[in-house]
C-alpha positions as CSV (number, residue, x, y, z in Angstrom):
1,M,114.0,98.8,108.1
2,Q,116.1,96.5,107.5
3,V,118.4,96.9,110.9
4,F,114.8,97.6,113.2
5,I,114.0,93.8,112.1
6,E,116.8,92.5,113.0
7,E,117.0,94.4,116.5
8,F,113.7,94.2,117.3
9,A,114.2,90.4,117.0
10,K,116.9,90.3,119.6
11,H,115.4,91.8,122.4
12,V,112.5,90.2,121.6
13,K,112.0,86.6,123.9
14,E,108.9,84.5,122.2
15,N,107.2,84.6,118.8
16,I,105.2,87.6,117.8
17,I,103.0,89.0,114.8
18,L,104.1,92.3,113.4
19,V,101.7,94.0,112.1
20,M,102.5,96.4,108.4
21,D,101.0,98.4,105.9
22,G,102.2,97.5,102.4
23,A,104.7,100.2,102.0
24,G,107.1,99.6,99.4
25,W,110.5,99.1,102.0
26,H,108.1,96.7,104.2
27,K,108.2,94.2,101.3
28,G,111.2,91.5,100.6
29,L,112.9,92.0,104.2
30,K,114.8,88.9,105.4
31,I,112.3,88.1,108.4
32,P,114.0,86.2,111.6
33,G,112.4,83.1,112.8
34,N,110.7,84.4,116.1
35,I,108.5,87.5,113.8
36,E,105.9,86.9,111.4
37,I,104.5,89.6,109.7
38,L,101.0,90.5,109.3
39,Y,100.4,93.2,106.7
40,L,97.3,95.4,106.3
41,S,94.7,95.2,103.4
42,P,95.4,97.8,100.5
43,Y,93.2,100.4,100.4
44,S,91.9,100.0,104.5
45,P,93.6,103.4,105.7
46,E,91.0,102.7,108.6
47,L,93.5,99.6,110.4
48,N,96.8,102.2,110.6
49,P,96.6,104.1,113.6
50,V,98.8,106.2,112.3
51,E,96.4,107.0,109.2
52,R,94.2,109.1,111.9
53,L,97.3,110.7,113.3
54,W,98.0,112.4,109.9
55,Q,94.3,113.7,109.6
56,Y,94.6,115.4,112.8
57,I,98.1,116.7,111.7
58,K,96.1,118.1,108.5
59,A,93.1,119.6,109.9
60,A,95.2,121.3,111.7
61,G,97.9,122.6,109.6
62,A,93.8,124.1,107.3
63,K,92.4,126.1,110.8
64,K,95.8,128.1,110.8
């Protein structure tokens, strides 16, 4: 994740806000000056779009 943040910061021309969940590997990163991190609230999967993907995948697997 650290490598991604550093490379991403190199290609961003302006300041941005990056929204991340509270995964353990999202904490303790060295964040470049042109990126601000906004963490999702804990226990709020409805705010994280990827959670809907996991629900779809689980439902599709259950239908088999």
